[in-house]
C-alpha positions in Angstrom: 0.0 0.0 0.0 1.3 3.5 -0.9 1.9 6.0 1.9 0.8 9.4 0.7 1.1 11.2 4.1 3.0 14.5 4.4 6.2 12.6 5.4 6.1 10.6 2.1 8.2 11.2 -1.0 5.1 10.5 -3.0 3.1 13.3 -1.3 5.8 15.9 -2.0 6.3 14.6 -5.6 2.6 14.9 -6.3 2.6 18.5 -4.9 5.7 19.2 -7.1 3.9 18.0 -10.2 0.8 20.1 -9.3 2.9 23.3 -8.8 5.0 22.5 -11.9 1.8 22.4 -14.0 0.7 25.8 -12.5 4.2 27.1 -13.3 3.7 26.4 -17.0 0.3 27.9 -17.2 1.1 31.0 -15.1 4.4 31.5 -17.0 2.8 31.2 -20.4 0.3 33.9 -19.5 2.9 36.0 -17.7 5.4 36.2 -20.5 2.9 37.6 -23.0 4.6 40.8 -24.3 7.7 40.3 -22.1 11.2 39.0 -22.9 11.5 35.4 -21.6 14.8 36.0 -20.0 13.4 39.0 -18.1 10.5 36.9 -17.0 12.9 34.2 -15.7 14.7 36.9 -13.7 11.5 38.1 -12.1 10.5 34.5 -11.3 13.9 33.9 -9.7 13.6 37.0 -7.5 10.2 35.7 -6.2 11.7 32.3 -5.5 14.7 33.7 -3.7 12.5 36.0 -1.6 10.0 33.2 -0.6 12.8 30.7 0.2 14.7 33.4 2.2 11.6 34.1 4.2 11.0 30.4 4.9 14.6 29.9 6.0 14.7 33.0 8.1 11.4 32.2 9.9 12.4 28.6 10.5 15.9 29.5 11.7 17.6 27.3 9.1 20.4 29.7 8.1 22.6 28.6 11.0 23.7 25.4 9.2 25.7 27.3 6.5 29.1 26.7 8.1 28.5 23.0 8.1 28.1 22.7 4.4 31.1 20.7 2.8 33.0 21.9 -0.2 31.7 18.9 -2.2 28.1 19.9 -1.3 28.9 23.6 -2.3 30.3 22.5 -5.7 27.3 20.3 -6.5 24.8 22.8 -5.3 26.4 25.5 -7.4 26.4 23.1 -10.4 22.7 22.3 -9.7 21.9 26.0 -9.5 23.6 26.7 -12.8 21.7 23.8 -14.4 18.4 25.0 -12.9 19.0 28.5 -14.3 19.8 27.2 -17.7 16.8 25.0 -17.6 14.5 27.9 -16.6 15.9 30.1 -19.3 15.3 27.4 -22.0 11.9 26.6 -20.6 10.7 30.2 -20.6 12.1 30.7 -24.1 10.2 27.5 -25.3 7.0 28.7 -23.6 7.4 32.1 -25.4 7.7 30.3 -28.7 5.3 27.3 -28.3 2.2 26.0 -26.7 2.4 25.2 -23.0 0.6 21.9 -23.7 3.4 20.9 -26.0 6.4 22.5 -24.3 5.7 21.0 -20.8 5.7 17.3 -21.9 9.1 17.7 -23.7 10.5 19.4 -20.6 9.3 16.4 -18.6 11.7 14.2 -20.7 14.0 15.3 -17.9 12.3 12.3 -16.0 13.8 10.0 -18.6 17.2 11.6 -18.5 17.2 11.5 -14.7 16.4 7.8 -14.7 19.2 7.1 -17.2 21.7 9.2 -15.2 20.5 7.6 -12.0 21.2 4.1 -13.4 24.4 5.0 -15.3 26.1 7.4 -12.9 24.6 6.8 -9.4 24.2 3.0 -9.6 20.5 3.0 -9.0 18.3 0.2 -10.3 15.0 0.2 -12.1 12.7 -2.8 -12.4 11.3 -4.0 -15.7 8.1 -2.1 -14.9 10.2 1.0 -14.2 11.9 0.8 -17.6 8.5 0.3 -19.3 7.3 3.4 -17.5 10.3 5.4 -18.7 9.6 4.1 -22.3 6.0 5.2 -22.0 7.0 8.7 -20.7 9.3 9.0 -23.7 6.7 7.9 -26.2 4.0 10.0 -24.6 6.1 13.2 -24.6 6.9 12.7 -28.2 3.3 12.0 -29.2 2.1 15.1 -27.4 4.8 17.3 -28.9 4.0 16.1 -32.4 0.2 16.5 -32.0 
């Protein structure tokens, strides 16, 4: 039986998917008549402000000195990849339909699964690989529709 309580990865993953869907719709409406890079900049300011407030109110900034160099390097790389992803995503939304852009963006699920297996030594079951294949085919079918 699946645990979908607030301490479950599934709970937070479903929330992430819901908010990501809103991101695409709100962004598509918000970038109308606006440069996509400027829109990404404004979005980033909002994210930094909200996360800064959450960290300040929950007193989580005190852990900064304990962050290892390795963690800093990979968090910086992750931040750079996130920024590049957002710039590309907003540019794609500016040029295309949200209903076609978002599924192609979600091919990141396929790429993460492959990287997880190849680079991190993770394992997927046969059903997992079938799911990855279906995500790939589904994204391509939606994009070509």
